[in-house]
C-alpha positions in Angstrom: -28.6 6.1 32.2 -29.0 2.7 33.3 -29.3 2.3 37.3 -26.5 -0.3 37.5 -24.1 1.7 35.3 -24.6 4.9 37.7 -23.9 3.0 40.6 -21.1 1.5 38.9 -19.7 4.9 38.2 -20.2 6.2 41.7 -18.0 3.3 43.4 -15.3 3.7 41.0 -15.1 7.4 41.5 -15.4 7.2 45.3 -18.6 8.9 45.3 -19.9 11.9 44.0 -21.6 14.9 45.1 -25.4 14.9 45.0 -25.2 18.2 43.0 -23.0 16.0 40.4 -25.5 13.4 40.0 -28.0 13.2 37.0 -31.3 14.8 37.7 -33.7 12.9 40.2 -36.1 12.1 37.4 -33.7 10.3 35.6 -32.2 7.9 38.2 -34.4 8.4 41.2 -33.2 5.1 42.7 -29.7 6.4 42.7 -30.6 9.5 44.9 -32.8 7.5 47.0 -30.0 4.8 47.7 -27.2 7.7 48.4 -29.6 9.6 50.6 -30.1 6.7 52.7 -26.9 5.0 52.9 -23.7 7.0 51.0 -21.4 3.9 51.4 -23.7 0.9 50.7 -25.9 0.6 47.7 -28.5 -2.5 47.9 -30.4 -3.7 44.8 -32.0 -6.7 43.5 -33.8 -7.3 40.4 -37.6 -6.7 40.1 -38.9 -10.6 40.1 -41.8 -12.0 42.2 -40.1 -15.5 42.5 -36.9 -16.7 44.3 -34.1 -17.6 41.5 -33.0 -21.4 41.6 -29.4 -21.7 43.0 -27.0 -22.7 40.3 -29.6 -22.0 37.6 -30.6 -18.7 37.4 -34.2 -19.3 35.6 -37.4 -17.4 36.3 -40.0 -19.5 37.7 -42.9 -16.8 37.3 -45.5 -18.2 35.1 -47.0 -14.5 34.4 -43.7 -13.3 33.2 -44.3 -11.6 29.9 -48.0 -10.9 30.5 -48.3 -7.0 29.8 -51.7 -4.9 29.9 -50.2 -2.0 28.3 -49.0 -4.1 24.9 -51.8 -6.6 25.4 -49.3 -9.7 24.9 -50.5 -12.8 26.3 -49.1 -15.4 28.4 -46.6 -17.8 27.6 -48.9 -21.0 28.7 -52.2 -22.0 27.6 -54.7 -21.0 30.4 -57.5 -23.4 31.7 -60.0 -22.0 29.7 -58.3 -22.0 26.3 -59.8 -25.3 25.3 -63.2 -23.7 25.3 -64.1 -21.6 22.3 -65.0 -18.2 22.6 -68.8 -17.0 22.1 -69.3 -15.2 18.9 -71.8 -12.1 18.4 -74.7 -12.9 16.1 -75.4 -10.4 13.6 -78.4 -8.4 14.0 -79.4 -9.8 10.3 -79.3 -13.2 11.1 -81.9 -12.9 14.2 -85.6 -14.1 13.5 -88.0 -11.6 13.0 -90.6 -11.2 15.8 -94.0 -10.5 15.0 -95.4 -7.5 17.1 -98.2 -8.0 19.2 -100.5 -5.6 19.3 -102.6 -6.6 22.6 -99.2 -7.1 24.7 -99.7 -6.3 28.5 -96.6 -4.2 28.4 -98.5 -1.6 26.5 -100.3 -0.7 29.7 -97.3 1.0 30.9 -97.7 3.9 27.9 -100.3 6.3 26.9 -103.0 5.4 24.4 -101.0 6.3 21.4 -97.9 4.0 22.8 -95.6 6.8 22.7 -92.9 6.8 25.6 -93.9 10.4 26.3 -97.1 11.5 27.3 -98.8 15.0 26.5 -99.8 17.3 29.0 -103.4 17.1 27.7 -103.3 13.7 28.4 -102.2 13.5 31.8 -104.5 16.5 32.7 -107.7 14.6 31.8 -108.2 12.9 34.7 -110.9 12.6 37.4 -110.8 12.6 41.2 -109.4 10.1 43.6 -111.7 7.4 45.3 -113.1 8.6 48.6 -113.0 6.2 51.5 -116.3 5.7 51.9 -116.3 4.6 48.1 -113.8 2.2 48.9 -115.4 0.5 51.8 -118.0 -0.8 49.9 -115.8 -2.7 47.5 -114.9 -6.1 48.0 -111.5 -7.4 48.3 -111.0 -8.3 45.2 -112.2 -4.7 43.7 -109.8 -3.4 46.0 -106.7 -5.9 44.9 -107.9 -4.9 41.0 -107.9 -1.3 41.8 -104.7 -1.3 43.3 -102.9 -2.6 40.7 -104.4 -0.3 38.0 -103.2 2.3 40.3 -99.7 1.0 40.4 -99.5 0.3 36.3 -100.7 4.1 35.8 -97.9 5.2 38.5 -95.4 3.3 36.2 -96.7 5.0 33.2 -96.5 8.5 34.7 -92.8 7.5 35.9 -91.7 6.2 32.1 -93.1 9.4 30.8 -91.0 11.4 33.5 -87.8 9.6 32.7 -88.4 10.2 29.0 -89.4 13.8 29.6 -86.1 14.1 31.5 -83.9 12.4 28.8 -85.3 14.6 26.2 -85.3 17.7 28.3 -88.6 18.5 27.0 -89.4 21.4 29.8 -93.1 21.0 29.8 -95.5 18.1 31.3 -94.1 18.1 34.8 -97.0 19.8 36.8 -99.7 17.8 34.6 -98.1 14.6 35.5 -97.7 15.2 39.2 -100.8 16.4 39.7 -102.2 12.9 38.1 -99.7 11.2 40.2 -101.0 12.8 43.5 -104.5 11.7 42.7 -103.6 8.3 42.3 -101.4 8.4 45.5 -104.7 9.9 47.2 -106.8 6.4 46.0 -103.9 4.1 47.1 -103.7 5.8 50.7 -107.3 5.3 50.5 -107.2 1.7 49.9 -104.6 1.0 52.6 -107.0 2.8 55.1 -109.9 0.6 54.2 -107.7 -2.6 54.5 -106.4 -1.5 57.8 -109.9 -0.7 59.2 -111.0 -4.4 57.9 -108.0 -5.9 59.6 -108.5 -4.1 63.0 -112.1 -5.2 62.8 -111.2 -8.8 62.1 -108.8 -9.1 65.2 -111.6 -7.4 67.4 -114.3 -9.9 66.0 -111.4 -12.7 66.7 -111.1 -11.7 70.2 -114.7 -11.3 71.1 -115.1 -15.0 69.9 -112.3 -16.0 71.9 -114.0 -14.5 74.8 -117.2 -16.5 74.1 -119.4 -13.9 72.6 -121.8 -15.6 70.1 -124.2 -13.3 68.1 -126.8 -16.0 67.7 -127.3 -16.0 71.6 -128.2 -12.8 71.6 -131.3 -13.5 68.7 
């Protein structure tokens, strides 16, 4: 039953008990209005704009737009004059020649598979010692660091693929290989930290007036 019809019926009959009213799920506004004020009932039409006096027109431009029924607005939007982009069919795309020596292949094993085998991850040597790293130049340490970073990215790619496929093997071998690489990276940072402290000490001695050639 419509809300206004129920309200009109209640006013004409002088008020009805709550037990004789329709169920709340059929006329909830009627129950709430009678509970708040049994004598007076106030209602207003659902509108977000103030009606014009004497005309009763609705000035809301978004009236009629429904997200449920997907009906469009009654007026053109500001971007209506621009054509919408159309998806490109895969058949019309230009074929690209594969690059066998692309740099991104360094993030995959030698067989270029996303998931490395446990035998491949297990076949590795030991980590670089700090004494061995001390004998290397800055360029060698820089190159070795990025070799380690690329290998750790390769291990992370294999771990992600292993988790996606739920392979259930290879985690231990990949973890051991990653641990050896992290030891090498920590050694590189240790050597660079030593050289930084040595440079600071030499700079301080020079500012204090120390000259090695004077002692000679």
